[in-house]
C-alpha positions as CSV (number, residue, x, y, z in Angstrom):
1,M,45.2,-5.1,8.7
2,N,43.7,-8.5,8.5
3,M,39.9,-8.4,8.1
4,E,38.7,-11.8,9.3
5,T,35.0,-12.6,8.7
6,T,33.1,-14.2,11.5
7,N,30.8,-16.2,9.1
8,S,31.9,-19.7,8.2
9,I,32.1,-20.7,4.5
10,R,29.0,-22.9,4.9
11,V,26.9,-19.9,6.1
12,R,28.2,-17.7,3.4
13,A,27.5,-20.3,0.7
14,S,24.0,-21.0,2.0
15,R,23.3,-17.2,2.0
16,F,24.7,-16.9,-1.5
17,F,22.5,-19.6,-2.9
18,S,19.4,-18.6,-1.0
19,D,19.8,-15.0,-2.3
20,R,20.6,-16.1,-5.8
21,Y,17.6,-18.5,-6.1
22,A,15.1,-16.8,-3.8
23,Y,13.6,-14.6,-6.6
24,R,14.5,-16.8,-9.6
25,A,10.9,-17.8,-10.4
26,Q,8.6,-14.9,-9.8
27,P,5.0,-16.2,-9.7
28,N,2.3,-14.5,-11.7
29,Y,-0.4,-13.4,-9.3
30,S,-2.7,-11.7,-11.9
31,S,-4.9,-14.7,-12.4
32,E,-5.5,-14.9,-8.6
33,L,-6.2,-11.2,-8.5
34,I,-8.8,-11.5,-11.3
35,A,-10.4,-14.5,-9.5
36,F,-10.6,-12.6,-6.3
37,G,-12.1,-9.6,-8.1
38,I,-14.8,-11.8,-9.6
39,I,-15.6,-13.3,-6.2
40,V,-15.9,-9.9,-4.6
41,F,-18.1,-8.6,-7.5
42,I,-20.4,-11.6,-7.3
43,A,-20.7,-11.1,-3.5
44,V,-21.3,-7.3,-3.7
45,W,-23.6,-7.1,-6.7
46,P,-26.8,-8.4,-5.0
47,M,-26.3,-5.9,-2.2
48,V,-26.0,-3.1,-4.8
49,L,-29.2,-4.3,-6.6
50,L,-31.1,-4.5,-3.3
51,A,-30.0,-1.0,-2.2
52,N,-31.1,0.3,-5.6
53,A,-34.4,-1.4,-5.5
54,M,-35.1,-0.1,-2.0
55,A,-34.2,3.4,-3.1
56,V,-36.6,3.5,-6.0
57,G,-39.3,1.5,-4.4
58,P,-42.7,2.9,-3.1
59,K,-42.5,5.3,-0.2
């Protein structure tokens, strides 16, 4: 039984190299996550302070 592949050598080679080098350099996203957390903290903190001041203010 002859199992002929329908993919050309060029397609198989390009798939091999793209799969091989696609995840070669895994970027480090921790610095971006920390920066995003700081931005969210700076944006939310005044709202928390305002809500706290309104809760303990004169009634």
